[in-house]
N, C-alpha and C positions, 0 to 999 in steps of 0.2 A: 504494500500500500504506500502511496506517495501523494504529493500535492495534486497530481492529475486526478486522483480519486475525489479530492475535495472540489476540484474544478467541475467535475461531472455532477457532484452532489449539489453544488450551489447553482449550477447552470450558467457559469460565466463564459465569456467570450475569450478568444485568443488574445485580445487586447489587454486582458486582466491577468495574464499568466504570471507576471512578476509579483503582483499584489497577492494572488492566490498562493504562490509559493511562500511568500512572507507570512501569510496567515497560517499556513500549514506548519512552518518551522516554529512560529510563536506558540501555536496550539500544542505542539509536542513538548516544547520547553515548559509551558505552564502545567501541563499534565504531569510531566516528570517531576517537577518541583513539588506538586501536591502529593503524589503517591509515594515518592522517595523510594523506599525499598519494598513496598507492598507487592505481593505477588498477584498480578492482575492477568486474567486470561487474555491471550492475544486478540481474540475476536471482540472482547469488551473494549480493549484499548483502541482498536480500530474504530469502533462506534464512537467512543469518546473523542478521539481526534477529529472525526468528522463533525460532531456536534460543536465542539469548541472552535474549530476552524470556521465553521459556518457562522457562529456568533461574531467572530472577529471580522469576517468578510462583510457581513451585512451592516456592521457599525458605520462603514463609510457612507451609507445612505441614510444615516440617522444623526444629523448634526445636533449637537447639544443633547444627545440622548433621546431625541424625539423622532419617531419614524415618520416618513413622508406621507403616510396615510393615516386616516383617523379610524376609530372604532365605529361600530354601528350606531352608537349613541352620539356620535359627533365629537367625542373627546379625543385629544391626541393620545397616541400610544407611546409610552416610555419603554425603551429597551433596558434590559438588565445592565447594570454597571460592571458586574463581574462576568466575564465570558465563560467561567466554569460553572455558572449557576445550574445549567442543565446536566452537568457532569457529576456533580456531587451525589445526587441520589443513586446514580449508577455505580460510582466508585466506592461509596461509603460502605457498602456491604462487604467489600474486600479489605477494608482498612482495619488494622488492629485497634481494638478498643482498650483504653487504659483507664484505670481508676474505678 
């Protein structure tokens, strides 16, 4: 799995290749920092890389954290500040619990 899988996942064009690759590398670094030495199944890591990479990719279209579209009730949609927000529930079941 590599940045081209993220490209397909987010449906980006060839013009965005450099940006998608940066998002992929950042996603992998963020996930590695969070899980440290935890033993995460490879298929779970692949899913998490895609989820975090997608969050990073789509931030470009959300200036000041507000998506360019509104919700059904007309209110603006705020994106999560933490790109790992969707990864925590997936990863936490594999993390060691202390205390």
